[in-house]
ROSE-4610 file (N, C-alpha, C; in Angstrom, 1 decimal, always signed):
// ROSE-4610
residu = [X/X/X/X/X/X/X/X/X/X/X/X/X/X/X/X/X/X/X/X/X/X/X/X/X/X/X/X/X/X/X/X/X/X/X/X/X/X/X/X/X/X/X/X/X/X/X/X/X/X/X/X/X/X/X/X/X/X/X/X/X/X/X/X/X/X/X/X/X/X/X/X/X/X/X/X/X/X/X/X/X/X/X/X/X/X/X/X/X/X/X/X/X/X/X/X/X/X/X/X/X/X/X/X/X/X/X/X/X/X/X/X/X/X/X/X/X/X/X/X/X/X/X/X/X/X/X/X/X/X/X/X/X/X/X/X/X/X/X/X/X/X/X/X/X/X/X/X/X/X/X/X/X/X/X/X/X/X/X/X/X/X/X/X/X/X/X/X/X/X/X/X/X/X/X/X/X/X/X/X/X/X/X/X/X/X/X/X/X/X/X/X/X/X/X/X/X/X/X/X/X/X/X/X/X/X/X/X/X/X/X/X/X/X/X/X/X/X/X/X/X/X/X/X/X/X/X/X/X/X/X/X/X/X/X/X/X/X/X/X/X/X/X/X/X/X/X/X/X/X/X/X/X/X/X/X/X/X/X/X/X/X/X/X/X/X/X/X/X/X/X/X/X/X/X/X/X/X/X/X/X/X/X/X/X/X/X/X/X/X/X/X/X/X/X/X/X/X/X/X/X/X/X/X/X/X/X/X/X/X/X/X/X/X/X/X/X/X/X/X/X/X/X/X/X/X/X/X/X/X/X/X/X/X/X/X/X/X/X/X/X/X/X/X/X/X/X/X/X/X/X/X/X/X/X/X/X/X/X/X/X/X/X/X/X/X/X/X/X/X/X/X/X/X/X]
num = [1/1/1/2/2/2/3/3/3/4/4/4/5/5/5/6/6/6/7/7/7/8/8/8/9/9/9/10/10/10/11/11/11/12/12/12/13/13/13/14/14/14/15/15/15/16/16/16/17/17/17/18/18/18/19/19/19/20/20/20/21/21/21/22/22/22/23/23/23/24/24/24/25/25/25/26/26/26/27/27/27/28/28/28/29/29/29/30/30/30/31/31/31/32/32/32/33/33/33/34/34/34/35/35/35/36/36/36/37/37/37/38/38/38/39/39/39/40/40/40/41/41/41/42/42/42/43/43/43/44/44/44/45/45/45/46/46/46/47/47/47/48/48/48/49/49/49/50/50/50/51/51/51/52/52/52/53/53/53/54/54/54/55/55/55/56/56/56/57/57/57/58/58/58/59/59/59/60/60/60/61/61/61/62/62/62/63/63/63/64/64/64/65/65/65/66/66/66/67/67/67/68/68/68/69/69/69/70/70/70/71/71/71/72/72/72/73/73/73/74/74/74/75/75/75/76/76/76/77/77/77/78/78/78/79/79/79/80/80/80/81/81/81/82/82/82/83/83/83/84/84/84/85/85/85/86/86/86/87/87/87/88/88/88/89/89/89/90/90/90/91/91/91/92/92/92/93/93/93/94/94/94/95/95/95/96/96/96/97/97/97/98/98/98/99/99/99/100/100/100/101/101/101/102/102/102/103/103/103/104/104/104/105/105/105/106/106/106/107/107/107/108/108/108/109/109/109/110/110/110/111/111/111/112/112/112/113/113/113/114/114/114/115/115/115/116/116/116/117/117/117/118/118/118/119/119/119/120/120/120/121/121/121/122/122/122/123/123/123/124/124/124/125/125/125]
x = [+6.4/+7.0/+6.7/+7.6/+7.3/+6.2/+5.5/+4.5/+4.9/+4.4/+4.8/+3.6/+3.5/+2.4/+2.9/+2.1/+2.3/+1.3/+1.7/+0.7/+0.7/-0.5/-0.7/-1.0/-0.2/-0.3/-0.5/-1.3/-1.5/-1.3/-0.9/-1.0/-2.4/-2.6/-3.9/-4.8/-4.4/-5.2/-5.4/-4.9/-5.0/-6.4/-7.3/-8.7/-9.4/-9.1/-9.8/-9.3/-8.1/-7.6/-8.0/-8.7/-9.2/-8.1/-7.1/-6.0/-6.3/-7.4/-7.8/-8.8/-8.3/-9.1/-9.7/-10.7/-11.4/-10.4/-9.5/-8.5/-7.5/-7.2/-6.3/-6.9/-8.2/-8.9/-9.0/-9.3/-9.3/-7.9/-6.9/-5.5/-5.2/-5.7/-5.5/-6.1/-7.4/-8.1/-7.4/-6.9/-6.1/-4.8/-4.1/-2.9/-3.2/-4.3/-4.7/-5.1/-5.8/-6.2/-5.0/-4.0/-2.8/-2.1/-2.0/-1.4/-2.2/-3.5/-4.4/-4.2/-4.2/-4.1/-2.8/-1.7/-0.4/-0.3/-1.3/-1.3/-0.5/-0.1/+0.8/+0.0/-1.2/-2.0/-2.7/-2.5/-3.1/-4.3/-4.2/-5.3/-5.1/-6.2/-6.2/-7.4/-7.2/-8.4/-8.1/-9.2/-9.1/-9.5/-9.0/-9.3/-10.1/-11.0/-11.8/-10.8/-10.9/-10.0/-10.2/-11.4/-11.6/-10.9/-10.1/-9.3/-9.1/-8.6/-8.3/-6.8/-6.2/-4.9/-5.1/-4.6/-4.7/-3.3/-3.1/-1.8/-1.9/-1.4/-1.2/-2.5/-3.6/-4.9/-5.5/-5.0/-5.6/-6.0/-7.2/-7.7/-8.0/-7.5/-7.7/-8.1/-8.7/-8.9/-7.5/-7.4/-6.1/-5.8/-4.6/-3.4/-3.0/-4.0/-3.8/-2.7/-2.6/-1.5/-0.2/-0.1/+1.2/+1.7/+0.8/+1.2/+0.6/+1.4/+0.9/+0.3/+0.4/-0.1/-1.1/-2.0/-3.0/-2.7/-2.9/-2.9/-4.2/-4.3/-5.5/-5.9/-5.0/-5.2/-4.0/-4.2/-3.0/-3.2/-2.1/-2.2/-1.1/-1.4/-0.5/-0.2/+1.1/+1.6/+2.6/+2.8/+3.9/+5.0/+6.3/+7.4/+8.6/+9.7/+10.9/+11.6/+11.6/+12.3/+11.7/+12.2/+11.8/+12.0/+13.1/+13.4/+12.4/+12.0/+11.1/+9.7/+9.3/+8.0/+8.0/+9.0/+9.1/+8.9/+9.5/+9.4/+7.9/+7.2/+5.8/+5.0/+5.2/+4.5/+4.9/+6.1/+6.6/+5.8/+5.1/+4.3/+2.9/+2.5/+1.1/+0.9/-0.3/-0.6/-0.4/-0.6/-0.4/+1.1/+1.9/+3.4/+3.9/+3.4/+3.8/+3.4/+2.2/+1.8/+2.3/+2.9/+3.4/+2.3/+1.1/+0.0/+0.2/+0.7/+0.9/+2.2/+2.3/+3.5/+3.1/+4.0/+3.8/+5.0/+4.6/+5.6/+5.5/+6.6/+6.6/+7.4/+6.8/+7.5/+7.2/+8.1/+7.8/+6.9/+6.0/+5.1/+5.9/+6.5/+7.4/+6.7/+5.6/+4.9/+3.4/+2.8/+1.4/+0.6/-0.7/-1.6/-1.1/-0.6/-0.2/+1.3/+2.0/+3.4/+3.6/+4.4/+4.6/+5.0/+4.6/+5.0/+6.5/+7.3/+8.7/+9.3/+8.7/+9.2/+8.9/+7.7/+7.4/+8.4/+8.7/+9.6/+11.0/+11.4/+12.8/+13.0/+11.9/+12.0/+12.5/+12.0/+12.4/+13.8/+14.3/+15.7/+16.7/+16.3/+17.2/+17.3/+16.3/+16.2/+17.3]
y = [-8.7/-8.7/-7.3/-6.7/-5.4/-5.5/-4.4/-4.3/-3.4/-3.8/-3.0/-2.7/-1.6/-1.2/-1.2/-1.8/-1.8/-0.9/+0.2/+1.1/+0.6/+0.1/-0.4/+0.7/+0.8/+1.9/+1.3/+2.0/+1.6/+2.9/+2.7/+3.8/+4.3/+5.6/+6.2/+5.5/+5.0/+4.4/+2.9/+2.3/+0.8/+0.3/+1.0/+0.6/+0.7/+1.8/+2.0/+1.1/+0.5/-0.4/-1.9/-2.1/-3.4/-4.3/-3.8/-4.6/-5.3/-4.9/-5.6/-6.7/-7.8/-8.9/-9.7/-10.5/-11.4/-12.4/-13.0/-14.0/-13.3/-12.0/-11.3/-11.1/-10.8/-10.6/-11.9/-13.0/-14.3/-14.7/-14.4/-14.6/-13.7/-12.5/-11.6/-12.2/-12.6/-13.2/-14.4/-15.3/-16.4/-16.0/-15.0/-14.5/-13.9/-13.2/-12.6/-13.7/-14.7/-15.7/-16.5/-16.7/-17.4/-16.7/-15.3/-14.5/-14.5/-14.4/-14.4/-15.7/-16.8/-18.1/-18.2/-17.6/-17.6/-16.7/-15.8/-14.9/-13.6/-13.4/-12.3/-11.1/-11.3/-10.2/-9.5/-8.2/-7.5/-6.7/-6.1/-5.3/-5.1/-4.9/-4.7/-3.9/-2.9/-2.1/-1.5/-1.4/-0.7/+0.7/+1.6/+3.1/+3.5/+4.4/+5.0/+5.9/+5.9/+6.7/+8.2/+8.6/+10.1/+10.4/+11.4/+11.8/+13.3/+13.8/+15.2/+15.4/+16.4/+16.8/+17.9/+17.7/+18.8/+19.2/+20.5/+21.1/+22.6/+23.0/+24.4/+25.2/+24.8/+25.5/+25.4/+24.5/+24.4/+22.9/+22.8/+21.5/+21.5/+20.5/+20.4/+19.0/+18.8/+17.4/+16.9/+15.6/+15.1/+13.7/+13.4/+14.1/+14.1/+14.3/+14.1/+15.0/+16.2/+17.0/+16.6/+15.9/+15.6/+14.2/+13.3/+11.9/+11.3/+10.5/+9.7/+8.4/+8.0/+6.8/+7.1/+6.3/+6.5/+5.4/+5.7/+4.8/+4.1/+2.8/+2.1/+1.3/+1.1/+0.4/+0.2/-0.4/-0.7/-2.0/-2.7/-3.9/-3.7/-4.2/-4.2/-5.7/-6.0/-7.3/-7.3/-8.4/-8.6/-9.4/-8.9/-9.6/-9.3/-10.1/-9.9/-8.6/-8.1/-6.9/-6.4/-5.3/-4.6/-5.6/-6.2/-7.1/-8.3/-8.9/-9.9/-9.4/-8.2/-7.7/-7.4/-6.9/-6.6/-7.9/-9.0/-10.3/-10.8/-10.5/-10.9/-10.1/-8.8/-8.0/-8.4/-8.9/-9.3/-10.4/-11.2/-12.3/-11.9/-10.7/-10.2/-10.2/-10.6/-10.7/-9.4/-8.2/-7.0/-6.8/-7.2/-7.1/-8.2/-9.4/-10.5/-10.2/-9.6/-9.3/-8.0/-7.2/-5.9/-4.9/-5.1/-4.2/-3.0/-3.2/-2.1/-2.4/-1.6/-1.8/-1.5/-1.8/-1.5/-0.7/+0.3/+1.1/+0.5/-0.1/-0.8/-0.1/+0.2/+0.9/+0.2/+0.3/-0.2/+0.8/+0.4/+1.2/+1.5/+2.6/+2.9/+3.7/+4.4/+5.1/+4.7/+4.4/+4.0/+4.8/+4.6/+5.4/+5.5/+4.4/+4.4/+4.7/+5.1/+5.5/+6.7/+6.7/+7.8/+9.1/+10.2/+11.6/+11.7/+11.3/+11.4/+10.7/+9.5/+8.8/+9.6/+10.2/+11.0/+12.2/+12.8/+13.9/+13.5/+12.3/+11.9/+11.6/+11.4/+11.2/+12.5/+13.6/+14.9/+15.3/+14.8/+15.1/+14.3/+13.1/+12.3/+12.8/+13.6/+14.0/+15.0]
z = [+16.1/+14.7/+14.1/+13.4/+12.7/+11.7/+11.5/+10.5/+9.4/+8.2/+7.0/+6.2/+5.6/+4.7/+3.3/+2.4/+1.0/+0.3/-0.3/-1.0/-2.4/-2.8/-4.2/-5.1/-6.2/-7.1/-8.5/-9.3/-10.7/-11.6/-12.8/-13.7/-13.8/-14.0/-14.0/-15.0/-16.1/-17.1/-17.0/-16.0/-15.8/-15.8/-15.1/-15.0/-16.4/-17.0/-18.3/-19.4/-19.3/-20.3/-20.0/-18.9/-18.5/-18.0/-17.4/-16.9/-15.6/-14.9/-13.7/-14.1/-14.5/-15.0/-13.9/-14.3/-13.3/-12.8/-13.6/-13.1/-12.2/-12.5/-11.6/-10.2/-10.2/-8.9/-8.1/-8.8/-8.2/-7.6/-8.3/-7.8/-6.6/-6.7/-5.5/-4.3/-4.4/-3.2/-2.7/-3.6/-3.2/-2.4/-3.0/-2.3/-0.9/-0.9/+0.4/+1.4/+1.0/+1.9/+2.4/+1.6/+2.0/+3.1/+2.9/+3.9/+5.2/+5.0/+6.2/+7.0/+6.3/+7.0/+7.7/+7.2/+7.8/+9.0/+9.2/+10.3/+10.0/+8.8/+8.5/+7.9/+7.4/+6.9/+8.0/+8.2/+9.3/+8.8/+7.7/+7.1/+5.6/+4.9/+3.5/+3.1/+2.3/+1.8/+0.5/-0.3/-1.6/-1.4/-2.1/-2.0/-3.2/-3.0/-4.1/-4.9/-6.3/-7.1/-6.9/-6.4/-6.1/-4.8/-4.9/-3.7/-3.6/-2.5/-2.4/-1.9/-2.3/-1.8/-0.8/+0.4/+1.4/+1.8/+1.7/+2.1/+2.4/+3.5/+3.9/+3.6/+4.1/+3.9/+2.5/+1.7/+0.3/+0.1/-0.4/-0.8/-2.2/-3.0/-4.4/-4.7/-5.9/-6.4/-6.7/-6.6/-7.0/-6.4/-6.5/-6.8/-8.3/-9.1/-10.5/-11.1/-10.6/-11.2/-10.7/-9.6/-9.0/-9.3/-9.7/-9.9/-11.2/-11.8/-13.0/-12.6/-11.3/-10.8/-9.6/-9.4/-8.3/-7.3/-6.0/-4.9/-4.9/-5.2/-5.3/-4.0/-3.1/-1.9/-1.1/+0.0/+0.9/+1.6/+2.0/+2.7/+3.8/+5.0/+6.1/+6.5/+6.5/+6.8/+7.9/+8.5/+9.5/+8.8/+9.0/+8.4/+9.3/+9.2/+10.0/+9.7/+8.4/+8.1/+6.7/+6.3/+5.1/+3.9/+3.8/+2.7/+2.6/+3.7/+3.8/+3.4/+3.8/+3.5/+2.0/+1.4/+0.0/-0.8/-0.3/-1.0/-1.0/+0.1/+0.2/-0.9/-1.0/-2.0/-3.4/-3.6/-4.9/-5.5/-4.6/-5.1/-5.3/-5.0/-5.3/-6.8/-7.2/-8.7/-9.4/-8.9/-9.7/-9.9/-8.9/-9.1/-10.1/-9.9/-10.8/-12.3/-12.5/-13.8/-14.4/-13.5/-13.9/-14.2/-13.7/-13.9/-13.0/-11.8/-10.8/-10.0/-8.9/-8.1/-6.6/-5.7/-4.3/-3.8/-3.0/-2.3/-0.9/-0.3/+0.9/+1.9/+3.1/+4.2/+5.5/+6.5/+7.8/+8.5/+9.3/+10.1/+11.4/+11.6/+12.7/+13.8/+13.5/+14.5/+14.4/+15.5/+15.5/+16.4/+16.5/+17.3/+18.8/+19.3/+20.8/+21.0/+19.9/+20.1/+20.9/+22.0/+22.8/+22.1/+22.6/+22.1/+21.9/+22.9/+22.8/+21.6/+21.3/+20.1/+18.8/+18.8/+17.6/+17.5/+18.6/+18.6/+18.2/+18.6/+18.3/+16.8/+16.1/+14.6/+14.0/+14.5/+13.9/+14.3/+15.4/+15.8/+15.0/+14.5/+13.7/+12.2/+11.8/+10.4/+10.1]
């Protein structure tokens, strides 16, 4: 079954305004446990708000100058297709409450994906 990653994003000031409430965290853990029990949750992790932007020989703090939202974490789920994956993330408490959002994409290249398949991605672009 295909895998999908949901990048959890929040407005930069969400933490400072206390929008991550205790009841929201409890609902998140219940949501996560339901997905885990169904065998559809592959991975989940929260990310530290401190980050670096790396590009063309330059490392800067950020991505504060580039983004009004921060990537706070990610979850990897299995679903039949992108629409089904999006519907799973639609039920996550931060999406339900409107506190944050998810950017959902299929994981199409993995660690063991052959070199030829990586190259074919550039040929299709």
